[in-house]
N, C-alpha and C positions, 0 to 999 in steps of 0.2 A: 660545483656540487656534483656528487656522484650520480644522483638520479637524472640530472640533466644529461650527463654523458651517456647514460644508458638509453635515454630517449633518442639522442643524436645517433648513437650506434645502430639502434633499431631502425631509425628512419633511413639511414644509409643502406642497411641491409635490404629493407623493403623496396627502396628505389632501385637498387641493383637488380632485384628480382623482376621488377617491372621492365627494366631494360632487357634482361635476359629473355623474358617472355615475348617481348616485342620482336627481338631478334629471331626467336624460334618461329613466330608467326610469319615473319618476312621470308624465312627460308622456304616455307610452304608455297609461297607465290612463285610459280615457275617463270623463268625468264627466257624460255625458248631453247634452253639446252638441257640435255638429259642429265639428271643427277639422281643418285639412288635415294636421297632423302625426300624426293618427290613422293615416294610411296609410304612415307612415315605414318600418315593418318589411316592407312588401309588395314582393316581387320578381316581376318579369314577364320571361318569356323573350323576349329581343329579339335577333334574328339569332343565336339559339343561345346567347346568354350571359344569365345572370340579371342583370337591371338593376333598380334601385330604381324604383318606380312614378312618383315625382316627377321622374324624368329622362326619362320617355317620355310624360308628359302634364302638363297643368296641372290643379291641384286647387283649386277655389274653394268658398266657402260662400254660396250664394244666400240662405239664412236660417239661423236658429239650429239647426235640426234636419235640414238637408240638406247633403250634399256633392255637388258636380258634378265629374266627372272627364272631361276632354276630351283624348283621346289625340292626339299630334301626327300619328300615322298611323292612319287608320281601321281598318286591318287588325288592329290590336292590341286592338280592343274585346273580342273573345271571350277572348283571353289574359288581359286585365285582369279580366274577369268571373270566370274560373276562379280566378285568384290570390286575389281577394277572397273567393270562396266557400270556398276551401281554407284561408284564414287563420282564426285563432281569434277573429275579431272578431264573428262571428255576425250579419253583415249580408247582406241580400239585394239584390244589384245589379239595377237595371232600366236598359235602354238604349233609346234612340230612334234608333239607327243612327249617331249622332254623339257623343252624350254619355252617360256612365253616371251614373245618379242613385242615391245612397245615402240612405235616410231613416234617421236615428238615432232609435231608439225611446226614449221616456221611461223612466227607470230606476225599477224597483220598489224598495221599501224593503229587501227582501231582497238585491237586487242591489247596492244602495248599501253595505250592510253588508259584503258580499263584497269589493267594491272597496276599502273602507277597510282590510280585513284584508290585501288584496294590497298596498296602499300601505305599511302597517306592516311587512310582510315585506320589501319593497324597502328601506325605511329601515333596518331591522335589519341587512340585508346591508351597507348603506353604513357603519353604525356598526362592524360587524365589520371591514370593510376599514380603517377609521381606526384601530381598536385594534391590528390586525395591523401597521400602519405604526409605531405607538408601540412595540410589542414589538420589531420588527426594529431600530428606531433605538436603543432602549435596549440591545439586545444588542451593537450596533456600538459604542456608547459604553463598555460594560463592557470590550470588547476593547481599546479605546483606553487605558483605565485600566491594563490588564495590560501594555500596551506602554509605559507610562511617563507617561501624562497624569495631572495632579494629581486627587486624589479630589474636592476642592472644585469644580473646574471640571466634572467629570463629573456630580456631584450637581446643580449649577446647571443643566446642560444637560438632565438628566432631568426637573427641575422644569419647564423650558421646554417639553419634549416633552409633559408632562402638560397644561400650559396650552393648547398647540396642540390636543391631543386634545379637551379640554373645549370649546374654541372651535368646532372642526369638527363635533363631535357636536351642539352647540347649533344649528348651521346646518342639519344634517339634520333635527333635530326641528322647526325652523321650517318647512322644506319640507313635512314631514308635516302640520303643523297647517294650512298653507294648502291642501294637497291634500284633507285631510279636510273642511275647510269647503266647498271647491268641490264635492266629491262629495255631501255631505249637503244642500247647498242645493237646494231643490225648485223 
């Protein structure tokens, strides 16, 4: 039935969005090495409007433990420093008048364990999103059955939804395993 296919396609799309969102959240968890996307959540006031840091500066990694931020306008240096200090990254910016340098400290074992817990929490949220999509899709399929769709078709569709759920939860667990290995690597 066409409507069932639409529900399945929609479920697949929403589950993929949950996986993508989880992956984006995991990227924000720093694993001890400098990466430009560490600065993704930082907003800087630029002509009165909050603007993402990567739109007002170039962010490079001269080495594995250092980030260099070069604003396109020199007047933004103090604003960028304030934004970094006020962020929850816990980094101390240093500037030489043209470039802001951030040194990423090595992670302690305790901090690594905390980061793994944070990663697990993000992945659990992703799994919850996938399960919510499953529940919503199954509810929609049951409504279709009440409206006259055959019971066999709805049962088959529910089985397909469960297969999709298992598939996308496995993807999230794979993301977690990679992130955990990255964090725990000294």
